[in-house]
DSSP file (Angstrom, degrees, kcal/mol; ACC not computed):
  #  RESIDUE AA STRUCTURE BP1 BP2  ACC     N-H-->O    O-->H-N    N-H-->O    O-->H-N    TCO  KAPPA ALPHA  PHI   PSI    X-CA   Y-CA   Z-CA
    1    1 A M              0   0    0      0, 0.0     2,-0.4     0, 0.0   136,-0.2   0.000 360.0 360.0 360.0 137.0  -64.0  -91.6 -106.3
    2    2 A T        -     0   0    0    132,-0.2   136,-2.6     3,-0.0     2,-0.8  -0.977 360.0-144.5-121.0 131.0  -66.0  -88.3 -106.5
    3    3 A D  B     -a  138   0A   0     -2,-0.4   136,-0.1   134,-0.2   134,-0.1  -0.861  12.5-169.4 -92.9 110.4  -65.7  -85.5 -104.0
    4    4 A L  S    S+     0   0    0    134,-2.6    -1,-0.1    -2,-0.8   135,-0.1   0.507  84.3  35.1 -82.0  -4.3  -69.2  -84.2 -103.8
    5    5 A Y  S >  S+     0   0    0    133,-0.2     3,-1.1     3,-0.1    -1,-0.3  -0.550  70.4 167.1-144.3  73.3  -68.1  -81.1 -101.8
    6    6 A P  T 3   +     0   0    0      0, 0.0    -2,-0.1     0, 0.0    -1,-0.1   0.591  61.6  74.0 -73.5 -10.5  -64.7  -80.2 -103.2
    7    7 A D  T 3  S+     0   0    0      2,-0.0     2,-0.3     1,-0.0    -2,-0.0   0.714 101.9  31.3 -76.9 -18.8  -64.4  -76.7 -101.6
    8    8 A E    <   -     0   0    0     -3,-1.1     2,-0.3     2,-0.1    -3,-0.1  -0.914  63.1-151.0-137.0 160.3  -63.7  -77.9  -98.1
    9    9 A E        -     0   0    0     -2,-0.3     2,-0.1     2,-0.2    -2,-0.0  -0.954  60.8 -13.4-127.4 150.2  -62.1  -80.8  -96.3
   10   10 A G  S    S+     0   0    0     -2,-0.3    68,-2.0    68,-0.1     2,-0.3  -0.358 116.9  25.8  71.2-135.0  -62.8  -82.3  -92.9
   11   11 A Y  B     -B   77   0A   0     66,-0.2    66,-0.2    49,-0.2    -2,-0.2  -0.518  63.5-177.9 -72.0 126.7  -65.1  -80.5  -90.5
   12   12 A I        +     0   0    0     64,-3.0     2,-0.3    -2,-0.3    65,-0.2   0.857  53.9  22.1-100.1 -41.2  -67.5  -78.2  -92.4
   13   13 A S  S    S-     0   0    0     63,-1.0     2,-1.1     0, 0.0    63,-0.4  -0.867  81.0 -95.8-131.3 162.4  -69.6  -76.3  -89.9
   14   14 A D        -     0   0    0     -2,-0.3    61,-0.1    61,-0.1     2,-0.1  -0.666  47.2-172.3 -76.8 103.8  -69.7  -75.2  -86.3
   15   15 A G        -     0   0    0     -2,-1.1    60,-0.2    59,-0.1     3,-0.1  -0.254  35.2-107.4 -83.7-179.1  -71.7  -77.8  -84.6
   16   16 A T  S    S+     0   0    0      1,-0.2     2,-0.4    -2,-0.1    59,-0.1   0.698 100.3  41.9 -86.2 -18.2  -72.7  -77.5  -81.0
   17   17 A V  E     +H   74   0B   0     57,-1.0    56,-1.9     2,-0.0    57,-1.3  -0.916  50.3 154.0-139.6 112.4  -70.3  -80.1  -79.6
   18   18 A I  E     -H   72   0B   0     -2,-0.4     2,-0.3    54,-0.2    54,-0.2  -0.986  25.4-172.3-124.2 122.6  -66.7  -80.7  -80.4
   19   19 A G  E     -H   71   0B   0     52,-2.3    52,-2.9    -2,-0.4     2,-0.6  -0.815  25.0-126.0-114.3 153.7  -64.8  -82.3  -77.6
   20   20 A F  E     +H   70   0B   0     -2,-0.3    24,-0.5    50,-0.2     2,-0.3  -0.885  38.1 179.7 -97.6 124.6  -61.2  -83.0  -77.0
   21   21 A C  E     -Hi  69  44B   0     48,-2.7    48,-2.8    -2,-0.6     2,-0.5  -0.835  29.4-114.8-125.6 158.5  -60.8  -86.7  -76.2
   22   22 A K  E     -Hi  68  45B   0     22,-2.9    24,-2.2    -2,-0.3     2,-0.4  -0.845  30.3-126.2 -98.5 126.2  -57.8  -88.9  -75.4
   23   23 A A  E     - i   0  46B   0     44,-3.0    43,-3.4    -2,-0.5    24,-0.2  -0.548  14.9-165.0 -74.0 123.3  -57.1  -91.7  -77.9
   24   24 A A  S    S-     0   0    0     22,-2.9     2,-0.3    -2,-0.4    -1,-0.2   0.622  79.0  -3.0 -81.1 -13.4  -57.0  -95.1  -76.3
   25   25 A A  S    S-     0   0    0     21,-0.5    41,-0.1    39,-0.1    42,-0.1  -0.920 106.4 -52.1-159.8 176.6  -55.3  -96.5  -79.4
   26   26 A S        -     0   0    0     -2,-0.3    22,-0.4    39,-0.1     2,-0.4  -0.349  54.1-170.4 -61.9 139.2  -54.3  -95.2  -82.9
   27   27 A I  B     -M   63   0C   0     36,-2.4    36,-3.0    20,-0.1     2,-0.2  -1.000  14.7-134.7-135.0 133.5  -57.1  -93.5  -84.8
   28   28 A A    >   -     0   0    0     -2,-0.4     3,-1.7    34,-0.2    31,-0.2  -0.537  40.0 -85.2 -84.6 154.0  -57.2  -92.4  -88.4
   29   29 A L  T 3  S+     0   0    0      1,-0.3    31,-0.2    -2,-0.2    -1,-0.1  -0.326 113.5  10.3 -56.3 135.3  -58.5  -89.0  -89.5
   30   30 A H  T 3  S+     0   0    0     29,-2.0    -1,-0.3     1,-0.2     2,-0.2   0.636  92.4 147.9  66.0  19.3  -62.3  -89.0  -90.0
   31   31 A S    <   -     0   0    0     -3,-1.7    28,-2.7    28,-0.1    -1,-0.2  -0.561  55.6-109.9 -78.0 147.2  -62.7  -92.4  -88.5
   32   32 A G  E     -J   58   0B   0     65,-1.2    17,-2.8    26,-0.2     2,-0.3  -0.551  42.2-159.1 -67.4 140.4  -65.9  -93.2  -86.6
   33   33 A V  E     -JK  57  48B   0     24,-2.7    23,-2.4    15,-0.3    24,-1.4  -0.938  13.2-162.6-128.1 151.7  -65.0  -93.4  -82.8
   34   34 A S  E     - K   0  47B   0     13,-2.6    13,-2.4    -2,-0.3     2,-0.2  -0.778  44.4 -76.3-119.9 168.2  -66.7  -95.0  -79.8
   35   35 A I  E     - K   0  46B   0     -2,-0.3    11,-0.3    11,-0.2    -1,-0.0  -0.470  56.7-115.5 -67.4 134.4  -66.1  -94.4  -76.2
   36   36 A G        -     0   0    0      9,-4.6     9,-0.2    -2,-0.2    -1,-0.1  -0.220   8.2-133.1 -71.7 161.5  -62.9  -96.0  -75.0
   37   37 A V  S    S+     0   0    0      2,-0.1     2,-0.3     9,-0.1    -1,-0.1   0.577  80.5  84.0 -92.4 -11.2  -62.8  -98.9  -72.5
   38   38 A T  S    S-     0   0    0      1,-0.0     2,-0.4     8,-0.0     7,-0.2  -0.729  81.3-119.6 -96.2 142.9  -60.0  -97.5  -70.4
   39   39 A S        -     0   0    0     -2,-0.3     2,-0.5     5,-0.1     5,-0.1  -0.642  28.2-170.5 -78.4 133.0  -60.6  -94.9  -67.6
   40   40 A V    >   -     0   0    0      3,-0.5     3,-1.7    -2,-0.4     2,-0.2  -0.981  23.7-124.9-127.4 117.4  -58.8  -91.7  -68.2
   41   41 A S  T 3  S+     0   0    0     -2,-0.5     3,-0.1     1,-0.3    -2,-0.0  -0.429  92.0   0.8 -64.4 124.4  -58.8  -89.2  -65.4
   42   42 A G  T 3  S+     0   0    0     -2,-0.2     2,-0.3     1,-0.2    -1,-0.3   0.565 122.6  70.4  79.0   9.2  -60.1  -85.8  -66.5
   43   43 A A  S <  S-     0   0    0     -3,-1.7     2,-0.5   -21,-0.0    -3,-0.5  -0.984  77.9-112.8-151.5 160.5  -60.8  -86.9  -70.1
   44   44 A V  E     -i   21   0B   0    -24,-0.5   -22,-2.9    -2,-0.3     2,-0.4  -0.844  33.6-140.9 -94.8 134.1  -63.1  -88.9  -72.3
   45   45 A S  E     -i   22   0B   0     -2,-0.5    -9,-4.6    -7,-0.2     2,-0.3  -0.793  19.6-169.2 -96.5 135.7  -61.3  -91.9  -73.9
   46   46 A V  E     -iK  23  35B   0    -24,-2.2   -22,-2.9    -2,-0.4   -21,-0.5  -0.933   8.8-166.5-127.1 152.1  -62.1  -92.8  -77.5
   47   47 A L  E     - K   0  34B   0    -13,-2.4   -13,-2.6    -2,-0.3     2,-0.1  -0.931  34.9 -98.5-127.1 152.2  -61.3  -95.8  -79.8
   48   48 A A  E     - K   0  33B   0    -22,-0.4   -15,-0.3    -2,-0.3    49,-0.1  -0.455  56.3 -91.0 -64.2 143.7  -61.7  -96.2  -83.6
   49   49 A G        -     0   0    0    -17,-2.8    -1,-0.1     1,-0.1     3,-0.1  -0.269  41.9-176.8 -56.2 142.2  -64.9  -98.1  -84.4
   50   50 A A        +     0   0    0      1,-0.2     2,-0.3    -3,-0.1    45,-0.1   0.411  62.3  36.5-124.2  -2.4  -64.3 -101.9  -84.6
   51   51 A A  S >  S-     0   0    0     43,-0.2     3,-1.7    45,-0.0     4,-0.2  -0.984  98.1 -78.5-147.7 153.4  -67.8 -103.2  -85.7
   52   52 A D  T 3  S+     0   0    0     -2,-0.3    42,-0.2     1,-0.3    43,-0.1  -0.300 114.7   4.9 -52.2 128.9  -70.5 -102.0  -87.9
   53   53 A G  T 3  S+     0   0    0     40,-2.3    70,-2.7    69,-0.1    -1,-0.3   0.701  91.9 116.0  73.8  22.1  -72.6  -99.3  -86.2
   54   54 A D    <   +     0   0    0     -3,-1.7     2,-0.3    68,-0.2    -2,-0.1   0.452  50.7  93.0-103.1   2.6  -70.5  -99.0  -83.0
   55   55 A S        +     0   0    0     68,-0.3   -21,-0.3    -4,-0.2    38,-0.2  -0.704  39.7 177.6 -99.0 146.8  -69.4  -95.3  -83.4
   56   56 A L        +     0   0    0    -23,-2.4     2,-0.3    -2,-0.3   -22,-0.2   0.365  69.4  21.5-123.1   0.7  -71.1  -92.2  -82.1
   57   57 A A  E    S-J   33   0B   0    -24,-1.4   -24,-2.7    86,-0.0     2,-0.4  -0.910  72.4-113.7-155.3 179.5  -68.7  -89.5  -83.2
   58   58 A V  E     -JL  32  72B   0     14,-1.8    14,-2.8    -2,-0.3     2,-0.3  -0.987  22.2-124.8-131.0 132.1  -66.0  -88.7  -85.7
   59   59 A A  E     - L   0  71B   0    -28,-2.7   -29,-2.0    -2,-0.4    12,-0.2  -0.575  15.4-165.3 -72.6 129.6  -62.2  -88.0  -85.1
   60   60 A L  S    S+     0   0    0     10,-2.7     2,-0.3    -2,-0.3   -49,-0.2   0.347  74.0  32.3 -98.2   5.7  -61.2  -84.7  -86.7
   61   61 A K  S    S-     0   0    0      9,-0.4    -1,-0.1   -33,-0.2   -30,-0.1  -0.973  87.9-105.2-155.6 145.4  -57.5  -85.5  -86.4
   62   62 A A        -     0   0    0     -2,-0.3     2,-0.3   -33,-0.1   -34,-0.2  -0.411  44.3-165.4 -68.0 152.1  -55.4  -88.6  -86.7
   63   63 A A  B     -M   27   0C   0    -36,-3.0   -36,-2.4    -2,-0.1     2,-0.2  -0.992  22.1-149.0-143.7 148.0  -54.1  -89.8  -83.3
   64   64 A D    >   -     0   0    0     -2,-0.3     3,-2.2   -38,-0.2   -41,-0.3  -0.658  60.3 -62.5 -98.5 167.3  -51.5  -92.1  -81.7
   65   65 A T  T 3  S+     0   0    0      1,-0.3   -41,-0.2    -2,-0.2    -1,-0.1  -0.252 125.0  13.0 -53.4 134.7  -52.2  -93.7  -78.4
   66   66 A N  T 3  S+     0   0    0    -43,-3.4    -1,-0.3     1,-0.3     2,-0.2   0.397  92.4 134.5  75.5   2.0  -52.7  -91.1  -75.6
   67   67 A D    <   -     0   0    0     -3,-2.2   -44,-3.0   -44,-0.2     2,-0.5  -0.518  55.8-128.2 -72.7 147.7  -52.9  -88.1  -78.0
   68   68 A F  E     +H   22   0B   0    -46,-0.2   -46,-0.2    -2,-0.2    -4,-0.1  -0.868  36.6 176.2 -93.2 130.7  -55.7  -85.6  -77.4
   69   69 A I  E     -H   21   0B   0    -48,-2.8   -48,-2.7    -2,-0.5     2,-0.3  -0.945  34.5-105.6-134.2 152.8  -57.7  -85.0  -80.5
   70   70 A P  E     -H   20   0B   0      0, 0.0   -10,-2.7     0, 0.0     2,-0.4  -0.619  36.6-165.9 -76.3 138.7  -60.8  -83.0  -81.4
   71   71 A V  E     -HL  19  59B   0    -52,-2.9   -52,-2.3    -2,-0.3     2,-0.7  -0.994  15.4-136.0-129.5 129.7  -63.9  -85.2  -81.9
   72   72 A C  E     +HL  18  58B   0    -14,-2.8   -14,-1.8    -2,-0.4   -54,-0.2  -0.773  29.2 165.1 -88.4 116.0  -67.2  -84.1  -83.6
   73   73 A F  E    S+     0   0B   0    -56,-1.9     2,-0.3    -2,-0.7   -55,-0.2   0.594  77.0  15.6 -98.5 -18.3  -70.2  -85.3  -81.6
   74   74 A H  E    S+H   17   0B   0    -57,-1.3   -57,-1.0    70,-0.1    -1,-0.3  -0.845  99.4  60.6-159.8 116.3  -72.6  -82.9  -83.4
   75   75 A G  E    S- C   0 143A   0     68,-1.6    68,-3.7    -2,-0.3     2,-0.5  -0.978  81.1 -55.2 158.1-164.7  -72.0  -81.1  -86.7
   76   76 A I  E     + C   0 142A   0    -63,-0.4   -64,-3.0    -2,-0.3   -63,-1.0  -0.946  49.0 173.0-116.7 126.4  -71.2  -81.6  -90.4
   77   77 A V  E     -BC  11 141A   0     64,-2.4    64,-2.7    -2,-0.5     2,-0.5  -0.965  33.0-121.7-130.4 143.1  -68.2  -83.6  -91.5
   78   78 A K  E     + C   0 140A   0    -68,-2.0     2,-0.3    -2,-0.3    62,-0.2  -0.768  43.4 172.1 -82.9 127.2  -67.0  -84.8  -94.9
   79   79 A M  E     - C   0 139A   0     60,-2.8    60,-2.7    -2,-0.5     2,-0.4  -0.889  36.4-106.3-134.1 163.2  -66.7  -88.5  -94.9
   80   80 A V  E     -dC  99 138A   0     18,-0.5    20,-1.6    -2,-0.3     2,-0.3  -0.779  34.5-140.7 -90.9 130.6  -66.1  -91.4  -97.3
   81   81 A I  E     -d  100   0A   0     56,-2.9    55,-3.2    -2,-0.4    56,-0.2  -0.658   5.3-152.9 -94.3 151.6  -69.2  -93.5  -98.1
   82   82 A G  S    S+     0   0    0     18,-2.6     2,-0.3    -2,-0.3    53,-0.3   0.214  71.9  17.6-107.8  13.9  -69.0  -97.2  -98.5
   83   83 A D  S    S-     0   0    0     51,-0.3     2,-0.4    17,-0.2    51,-0.2  -0.968  97.7 -68.6-167.8 167.6  -71.9  -97.9 -100.9
   84   84 A T        +     0   0    0     -2,-0.3     2,-0.3    49,-0.2    49,-0.2  -0.610  66.5 178.8 -67.8 127.4  -74.2  -96.2 -103.3
   85   85 A M  B     -N  132   0D   0     47,-2.2    47,-1.9    -2,-0.4     2,-0.3  -0.921  27.2-131.4-138.9 159.3  -76.3  -94.0 -101.1
   86   86 A T    >   -     0   0    0     -2,-0.3     3,-2.2    45,-0.2    42,-0.2  -0.845  37.9 -96.8-110.6 143.8  -79.1  -91.5 -101.2
   87   87 A A  T 3  S+     0   0    0     -2,-0.3    42,-0.2     1,-0.3    44,-0.1  -0.352 113.5  33.7 -54.7 136.3  -79.2  -88.0  -99.5
   88   88 A G  T 3  S+     0   0    0     40,-3.1    -1,-0.3     1,-0.3    41,-0.1   0.251  82.1 143.8  96.8 -11.3  -81.1  -88.4  -96.3
   89   89 A D    <   -     0   0    0     -3,-2.2    39,-2.9    38,-0.1     2,-0.4  -0.354  53.9-123.7 -60.5 138.3  -80.0  -92.0  -95.6
   90   90 A I  E     -E  127   0A   0     13,-0.3    13,-2.8    37,-0.2     2,-0.3  -0.726  39.8-157.5 -79.5 131.8  -79.4  -92.7  -91.9
   91   91 A V  E     -EF 126 102A   0     35,-2.6    34,-2.2    -2,-0.4    35,-1.5  -0.780  23.4-176.3-122.5 159.2  -75.8  -93.9  -91.6
   92   92 A M  E     - F   0 101A   0      9,-2.4     9,-3.1    -2,-0.3     2,-0.1  -0.884  37.1 -94.8-136.3 166.8  -73.5  -95.9  -89.3
   93   93 A N  E     - F   0 100A   0     30,-0.3   -40,-2.3    -2,-0.3     7,-0.2  -0.441  36.8-120.4 -78.9 160.4  -69.8  -96.6  -89.5
   94   94 A D    >   -     0   0    0      5,-1.7     3,-1.8   -42,-0.2   -43,-0.2  -0.435  37.8 -91.1 -90.8 176.2  -68.4  -99.7  -91.0
   95   95 A A  T 3  S+     0   0    0      1,-0.3    -1,-0.1    -2,-0.1    -2,-0.0   0.740 128.4  48.5 -63.2 -24.2  -66.3 -102.3  -89.1
   96   96 A S  T 3  S-     0   0    0      3,-0.0    -1,-0.3   -46,-0.0   -46,-0.1   0.472 105.0-128.6 -92.9  -0.9  -63.0 -100.6  -90.1
   97   97 A A  S <  S+     0   0    0     -3,-1.8   -65,-1.2     2,-0.1   -48,-0.1   0.656  83.6 106.1  62.7  18.2  -64.4  -97.1  -89.1
   98   98 A T  S    S+     0   0    0    -67,-0.2   -18,-0.5   -19,-0.0     2,-0.2   0.828  74.9  31.9 -92.8 -38.2  -63.3  -95.9  -92.5
   99   99 A Y  E    S-d   80   0A   0    -20,-0.1    -5,-1.7   -17,-0.1     2,-0.4  -0.713  71.3-124.1-117.9 163.5  -66.6  -95.6  -94.4
  100  100 A V  E     -dF  81  93A   0    -20,-1.6   -18,-2.6    -2,-0.2   -17,-0.2  -0.911  28.0-166.6-105.4 144.5  -70.2  -94.7  -93.6
  101  101 A L  E     - F   0  92A   0     -9,-3.1    -9,-2.4    -2,-0.4     2,-0.1  -0.902  24.6-103.4-125.6 151.9  -72.9  -97.2  -94.5
  102  102 A P  E     - F   0  91A   0      0, 0.0     2,-0.8     0, 0.0   -11,-0.2  -0.476  22.6-132.8 -73.6 147.3  -76.7  -96.9  -94.7
  103  103 A I        -     0   0    0    -13,-2.8     2,-0.4    -2,-0.1   -13,-0.3  -0.910  25.2-147.6 -94.3 111.3  -78.9  -98.4  -92.0
  104  104 A I        -     0   0    0     -2,-0.8     2,-1.7     1,-0.1     5,-0.1  -0.685   9.2-133.9 -82.6 127.9  -81.5 -100.2  -94.0
  105  105 A F        +     0   0    0     -2,-0.4     2,-0.2     4,-0.1    -1,-0.1  -0.397  52.3 139.0 -90.4  63.6  -84.8 -100.1  -92.2
  106  106 A T  S  > S-     0   0    0     -2,-1.7     4,-2.4     1,-0.1     5,-0.2  -0.489  71.7 -98.9 -85.6 170.4  -85.9 -103.7  -92.6
  107  107 A V  H  > S+     0   0    0      1,-0.2     4,-1.8     2,-0.2     5,-0.1   0.915 125.4  51.3 -56.6 -44.3  -87.4 -105.4  -89.5
  108  108 A D  H  > S+     0   0    0      1,-0.2     4,-1.1     2,-0.2    -1,-0.2   0.909 111.3  46.3 -62.7 -42.9  -84.1 -107.0  -88.7
  109  109 A D  H  > S+     0   0    0      2,-0.2     4,-1.4     1,-0.2    -1,-0.2   0.858 107.4  56.6 -70.8 -34.0  -82.2 -103.8  -88.8
  110  110 A I  H  < S+     0   0    0     -4,-2.4     3,-0.4     1,-0.2    -1,-0.2   0.910 106.8  50.7 -59.6 -40.7  -84.8 -101.9  -86.8
  111  111 A L  H  < S+     0   0    0     -4,-1.8    -1,-0.2     1,-0.2    -2,-0.2   0.800 109.6  51.1 -66.8 -27.2  -84.3 -104.4  -84.1
  112  112 A K  H  < S+     0   0    0     -4,-1.1    10,-3.3     8,-0.2     9,-1.6   0.705  85.8 102.3 -81.6 -19.9  -80.5 -103.9  -84.3
  113  113 A L  B  < S-o  122   0E   0     -4,-1.4     2,-0.5    -3,-0.4    10,-0.2  -0.482  78.2-124.1 -69.1 125.2  -80.8 -100.1  -84.0
  114  114 A R        -     0   0    0      8,-3.7    10,-0.3    -2,-0.3     6,-0.2  -0.575  37.9-178.9 -74.8 120.6  -79.8  -99.1  -80.5
  115  115 A G    >   -     0   0    0      4,-0.8     3,-1.8    -2,-0.5    -1,-0.1  -0.198  48.1 -70.1-104.9-162.8  -82.7  -97.1  -78.9
  116  116 A L  T 3  S+     0   0    0      1,-0.3    -2,-0.1     2,-0.1    -1,-0.0   0.734 127.1  63.1 -64.9 -23.0  -83.3  -95.3  -75.6
  117  117 A N  T 3  S-     0   0    0      2,-0.1    -1,-0.3     1,-0.1     3,-0.1   0.518 109.9-121.4 -82.4  -3.0  -83.5  -98.7  -73.9
  118  118 A G    <   +     0   0    0     -3,-1.8     2,-0.1     1,-0.3    -2,-0.1   0.522  69.7 126.9  80.7   4.6  -79.9  -99.5  -74.8
  119  119 A T        +     0   0    0     -6,-0.1    -4,-0.8     2,-0.0    -1,-0.3  -0.464  39.4  53.3 -90.5 169.3  -80.6 -102.7  -76.7
  120  120 A G  S    S-     0   0    0     -6,-0.2    -7,-0.2    -2,-0.1    -8,-0.2  -0.175  74.2-111.7  94.2 167.7  -79.5 -103.4  -80.2
  121  121 A T  S    S+     0   0    0     -9,-1.6     2,-0.4    -2,-0.1    -8,-0.2   0.580  84.0  82.4-115.5 -15.5  -76.0 -103.3  -81.8
  122  122 A Y  B     -o  113   0E   0    -10,-3.3    -8,-3.7   -13,-0.2     2,-0.5  -0.776  56.0-160.1 -98.5 136.8  -76.1 -100.3  -84.2
  123  123 A I        -     0   0    0    -70,-2.7     2,-0.6    -2,-0.4   -30,-0.3  -0.954  26.4-120.2-108.9 132.4  -75.6  -96.7  -83.2
  124  124 A R        -     0   0    0     -2,-0.5   -32,-0.2   -10,-0.3    20,-0.1  -0.605  27.5-174.8 -69.5 114.9  -76.9  -94.0  -85.5
  125  125 A L        -     0   0    0    -34,-2.2    19,-2.0    -2,-0.6     2,-0.3   0.883  51.9 -79.1 -79.6 -40.2  -73.9  -91.9  -86.5
  126  126 A G  E     -EG  91 143A   0    -35,-1.5   -35,-2.6    17,-0.3     2,-0.4  -0.948  50.2 -63.3 173.1-152.1  -75.8  -89.4  -88.5
  127  127 A Q  E     -EG  90 142A   0     15,-2.2    15,-3.0    -2,-0.3   -37,-0.2  -0.997  39.4-118.8-136.6 133.1  -77.5  -88.6  -91.8
  128  128 A L  E     - G   0 141A   0    -39,-2.9   -40,-3.1    -2,-0.4    13,-0.2  -0.487  20.3-169.2 -69.8 132.2  -76.1  -88.3  -95.3
  129  129 A M        +     0   0    0     11,-3.0     2,-0.3    -2,-0.2    12,-0.2   0.587  69.3  39.1 -99.8 -11.9  -76.6  -84.8  -96.8
  130  130 A Q  S    S-     0   0    0     10,-0.7     2,-0.2   -44,-0.1    -1,-0.1  -0.981  84.6-110.4-137.1 148.6  -75.6  -85.6 -100.3
  131  131 A A        -     0   0    0     -2,-0.3     2,-0.4   -44,-0.1   -45,-0.2  -0.529  29.0-154.1 -75.0 143.6  -76.1  -88.6 -102.6
  132  132 A G  B     -N   85   0D   0    -47,-1.9   -47,-2.2    -2,-0.2     3,-0.1  -0.980  10.3-159.6-121.9 134.0  -73.1  -90.7 -103.5
  133  133 A A  S    S+     0   0    0     -2,-0.4     2,-0.3   -49,-0.2   -49,-0.2   0.713  71.6   9.1 -85.1 -21.2  -72.9  -92.8 -106.6
  134  134 A A  S >  S-     0   0    0    -51,-0.2     3,-1.9  -132,-0.1   -51,-0.3  -0.990  85.8 -81.1-155.5 159.7  -70.2  -95.3 -105.5
  135  135 A S  T 3  S+     0   0    0     -2,-0.3   -53,-0.3   -53,-0.3     3,-0.1  -0.407 114.7  37.3 -58.0 136.4  -68.1  -96.6 -102.6
  136  136 A G  T 3  S+     0   0    0    -55,-3.2    -1,-0.2     1,-0.4   -54,-0.1   0.209  82.7 130.7 100.3 -15.1  -65.2  -94.2 -102.1
  137  137 A D    <   -     0   0    0     -3,-1.9   -56,-2.9   -56,-0.2     2,-0.5  -0.392  54.9-131.1 -66.6 149.3  -67.1  -91.0 -102.8
  138  138 A E  E     +aC   3  80A   0   -136,-2.6  -134,-2.6   -58,-0.2     2,-0.3  -0.888  36.6 162.5-102.4 133.3  -66.8  -88.2 -100.3
  139  139 A A  E     - C   0  79A   0    -60,-2.7   -60,-2.8    -2,-0.5     2,-0.3  -0.955  41.2 -91.7-146.4 163.1  -69.9  -86.6  -99.1
  140  140 A L  E     - C   0  78A   0     -2,-0.3   -11,-3.0   -62,-0.2   -10,-0.7  -0.598  37.2-168.0 -79.5 136.3  -71.2  -84.4  -96.2
  141  141 A V  E     -GC 128  77A   0    -64,-2.7   -64,-2.4    -2,-0.3     2,-0.7  -0.993  19.2-137.4-127.0 127.6  -72.6  -86.2  -93.2
  142  142 A F  E     -GC 127  76A   0    -15,-3.0   -15,-2.2    -2,-0.4     2,-0.4  -0.766  25.0-148.2 -80.0 116.4  -74.6  -84.6  -90.4
  143  143 A I  E     +GC 126  75A   0    -68,-3.7   -68,-1.6    -2,-0.7   -17,-0.3  -0.741  59.5  13.5 -89.8 131.2  -73.2  -86.1  -87.2
  144  144 A G  S    S-     0   0    0    -19,-2.0     2,-0.3    -2,-0.4   -70,-0.1  -0.692  91.3 -67.8 107.4-160.9  -75.7  -86.5  -84.4
  145  145 A R        -     0   0    0     -2,-0.3    -2,-0.1     1,-0.1   -18,-0.0  -0.941  14.7-144.6-133.4 153.7  -79.5  -86.2  -84.3
  146  146 A L              0   0    0     -2,-0.3    -1,-0.1     1,-0.1    -2,-0.0   0.772 360.0 360.0 -84.9 -29.5  -82.0  -83.4  -84.8
  147  147 A A              0   0    0      0, 0.0    -1,-0.1     0, 0.0    -2,-0.0   0.326 360.0 360.0-138.4 360.0  -84.4  -84.8  -82.2
């Protein structure tokens, strides 16, 4: 494993949106998270990602069920990559919400990418800012979209 940005850990820059959310189940640090299925009065509920491409934000703290945790919806976070990747790759979470994986833009994957019409199964988590040589490398990921 290579840490491509060894000077810092976790959340790297002040993004425009960090929200405090209530964990609907246990969540590991830096896991991709999706909106939880349970209604929580006065809070947004989040779950660890459970399928490739289902996360839209990143947990900035580990959580047990019902803990309130900071979640990065837009900003730069150091994450573990799950494959050899190139800087600029569009990424999604893996099924365990542990790694980020590239979204390969084949015709099949473009059809799977969830767009404004709400169809598809992949949600774009962000964009890789550094190249990674192997699964397990840590690299900076821009969470969110520029446009």
